[in-house]
N, C-alpha and C positions, 0 to 999 in steps of 0.2 A: 446504759440503756441498750437493750438488744437492738441490733440492726434488723429492720423489717423489710421484707420484700413482698411482692404480690404474686399471686398465681391467678392467671386470667385464662379461663378455659371456655372454648366454644366448640361445639361439635354439631355438624349439620346432619339432619336425618336424611336417609336415602331418598332417591328420586321420586317424583310424583307423576302419575299419569291420570288424567281426568277423562271421564266419559261424558258425552253430551247426547241427549236423546231429542230427536226432532220428530214431529208428526206431520205426515203428508197425506191428505185425504183420508184421515182416520186410521191409516196404517202406521204403526210405530216403525221409525227408521232410526237406527243407532249408528252414530259415528264416533270414532275415538280421536280425541285431540292428543297429540303427543307433546308433552310439556317437559322441557329440561329446565332445571333450576339454575339460577345465576351462580357464578363461582368467582371467588377471589382469584385473580390471575396468579398462576403458580400452584393453586390448590390450597388445601387446609393448612399444610405445613408452612407455606409462605404467609398465610394469614396469622398463624401463631407467631412467626418471626416479626411481622409488622407490628403486632400488638405488643409483644414483649420489648421490642426496641423503642416504641414510641409512647407507651403508657407512662405517665409521670404520676406516681402515687402522691396525692396532695399532702403537704406537710401536716396540716391540721388533722386530717383523717388518720395519718400515720401515727401521730401522737396519741390518738384515741383508739388505735388498733381497730379501725372500722373494717368489718368483714360482712359478707352477706351476698344475697342473690338479688339481682335486679333484672328487669325486663326492658328490652329496647326494641325499637322498630325503625326501619328505614325502607326507602324504595330504591330499587335498582332500575334505572331508566333504560330505554332501548339502546342508548349510547353506552351504557355501563356506568354512567355517573351515579353517585349516591345523592339522593334528595330526601326531603321530608323526614329528617332524622328526629326521633323523639324518644322520650323515656316513658314507658308505660307504668313501670313500678320502680321508683327511685330507691336509693340506698342512703345517700348522704349528699347534701348539696354540692360539696366540693368534688366528690367522686362522680356525681351525675354530670357536672360541668366538664370534667376531664374526659369522661366517656363520650359525651356529645362532641367535644373537640376532636377526639380521635376518630370517631365515625365520620364526621364531616370532612376530615382530611384524608380519608382512605383513597387510595388510587382507584382508577376505574376497574370495574369487575367485568367479566365476560357476562353479557346479559342473558336472561332467561329467553327461551324460544318456545313458540307454540307452532307446531307443524313446520319447524325450520325458520320461522320469521321472528326476529327479536321483539319482545314484549316487555312492558313495565311489570315489575314484580315486587310485591311488598314482602319484606323479610321481617319476621318477629323472632327474637331469640332471647333466652336467658343468658345472663353473664354472671359469673361468680367471681367475687373479689375476695381475696384472702390475704391478710397480713400474716406472714408466717416466717419461721426461721428458714434460712437458706437450705435447700435440699429437700424440704418437706413437700410432699405431693398431696393433691386432693383428687377426689373422684371426678370423672368427666361429667359434664352437664350436657343434656340434649337440647336442641332447639328445633323449631318447626318453621316452615315456610308457609306463608299465606299469599295466595295470588291476589293481586289488586284488580 
């Protein structure tokens, strides 16, 4: 039987700036809030390293060559801790459980900020799981951030 490996790819979409409009005595007053997204400490490359080092492809999923795209979400707290981890669109029970374990065990992130002050931030992203032969590559997947 061929030895299976996984390819687990995440890519964050570029920064987000939100504008908020206030009204004062009928006159429109516009202020811009500068929001920075949370970041895995060390950047995207360190996140890839963390994922590839810690993801354990479940044996039963490996036997069935389970592949596909799933959607996950979690909250990065002001402290950088990861909370409220969930699966929005699952792939396979065993893989879903492994991804939840991996997300819950992630080290602290650098938190998002709004005007320089740390804020809670909800992250929603697709994850692609592929059982493939060693050396095979897949296309990169995009993810989006959603502010909580």
